[in-house]
C-alpha positions, 0 to 999 in steps of 0.5 A, spaced: 719 248 915 726 246 915 725 238 915 719 239 910 724 243 905 730 238 906 725 232 905 722 236 898 729 237 896 731 229 897 725 227 893 726 232 887 734 229 887 732 222 887 727 223 882 732 226 878 737 221 879 732 216 877 731 219 870 738 219 869 739 212 871 733 210 866 736 214 860 743 211 862 741 204 863 737 204 856 742 207 852 747 202 855 743 196 854 742 198 847 749 199 846 751 192 849 746 189 845 748 192 838 756 191 840 754 184 843 758 185 849 755 179 853 756 174 848 763 177 846 765 177 854 762 170 855 766 168 848 773 170 851 771 167 858 770 160 855 777 161 851 780 163 857 777 157 861 779 152 856 786 155 855 785 156 848 786 164 847 787 163 839 781 159 838 784 153 835 783 147 840 777 145 844 774 152 844 772 151 837 769 144 838 765 147 844 762 153 840 760 148 834 757 144 838 749 144 838 748 144 845 752 150 846 751 154 840 744 152 837 743 158 833 750 157 829 751 152 823 757 149 827 762 151 822 766 156 825 773 155 823 779 155 828 782 162 829 776 166 826 771 168 831 764 165 830 759 169 826 754 167 832 755 167 839 751 165 845 750 170 850 749 165 855 751 158 856 747 153 861 753 150 865 750 143 864 749 144 857 757 146 857 758 140 861 755 135 856 758 138 850 765 138 853 764 131 855 762 129 848 768 133 845 773 129 849 769 123 848 767 121 855 761 117 856 757 113 861 759 106 858 767 108 860 771 105 866 775 110 870 781 107 866 777 109 859 775 115 861 782 117 863 785 114 856 780 119 853 782 125 857 789 124 855 788 126 848 787 133 850 792 137 848 793 143 854 796 140 860 792 144 865 785 142 862 788 135 862 789 135 870 783 139 871 779 133 868 783 128 871 782 131 878 775 131 877 775 123 874 779 121 880 774 125 885 768 122 882 771 115 882 769 115 874 762 116 876 760 119 869 754 123 872 758 126 877 764 128 872 759 132 868 756 135 875 763 137 877 764 140 870 758 144 870 760 146 877 767 148 875 764 152 869 759 156 873 764 158 878 769 160 872 763 164 869 762 168 875 768 171 874 766 173 867 760 176 869 764 180 874 768 183 868 762 184 864 758 188 870 765 192 871 765 194 863 757 196 863 758 200 869 764 204 866 760 205 860 753 207 864 758 212 868 760 215 861 753 215 858 750 218 865 755 224 864 754 225 857 746 225 859 747 230 864 751 234 860 747 234 854 741 235 858 744 240 863 742 236 869 746 240 874 744 237 881 747 243 885 742 247 881 736 243 882 737 242 889 738 250 890 731 251 886 728 246 890 730 249 896 727 256 894 721 253 890 719 246 894 712 246 891 714 244 884 714 237 887 707 236 889 706 233 882 711 227 883 708 220 882 713 215 881 710 209 877 713 202 876 716 200 870 716 207 867 720 208 861 726 213 861 722 218 856 716 218 861 720 220 867 724 225 863 717 228 861 715 228 868 721 232 870 719 237 864 712 238 867 715 239 874 719 245 871 725 243 874 731 247 872 735 243 866 736 243 859 740 248 855 736 255 854 740 261 851 740 263 859 743 257 861 748 256 856 750 264 857 751 263 864 755 257 864 761 261 860 760 267 865 765 267 871 766 261 875 759 258 874 762 252 870 766 250 876 759 249 880 756 246 874 761 241 872 760 238 880 753 238 879 753 234 872 758 229 876 754 228 882 748 226 877 752 221 873 755 218 879 748 217 882 746 213 876 750 208 878 746 205 883 741 204 878 734 205 876 730 200 881 734 203 887 732 210 886 725 208 884 724 204 891 728 210 895 723 215 891 717 211 893 719 211 901 720 218 901 714 220 897 710 215 902 714 219 908 712 226 906 705 223 905 700 220 909 704 214 911 703 207 908 698 204 904 692 201 909 690 196 904 697 193 904 697 192 912 690 189 912 
């Protein structure tokens, strides 16, 4: 009985975390899209890469280039953020755009390539390009490939910055969701311990939306939401000291992401049931 109860509690909590994760990720993605976080983060990354933080040099030409920003009119002006910014730049297209902007082409000799690079104003960028030309002995195809590799590696750091930003916002949003819906992990665990039969209806579905997961959570009659009783209990004595940690647990768990909790839920439901699907084993 003890083992069964522990398994039921785990399944109930995992489903709860899945629901919060789905809601938080949906809201975060909508906010990211509305605020153009991905495009703006990439824009800042390109400016740093080209040492053009004020957007007055090569970055302007790159963002006006059709290979990089095909949806824009190509008329962005120096010192002003482009009205349209791409959310992703292919490394090879960036390399082609940069070689165009710096006037590098396959017909040039090593000396001519370096002469073109000498027109670059930023010394650090000039050194990078000269180093690439030296390493490739002026082979234009290899020069372009190395520029693409350099851009790709730099954008990995930009992706890390974007991920940290979205994770922070996901945590904030998940906590707001936990508070708004009063999703208290501690209370839900205690209820499941006393009423394990509540979970018999759980049936995780691939690709479930946040709304569908929340609806199933309601059908299971798990204790969440702000009824008059719940609101009154929160302000009674030290109940708030137990509720707030429950909210925090729900929010922090959401950082693992909906795919993680969905996979985990399937494994636990399978463990509680009849075992692996025999059709998948045949």
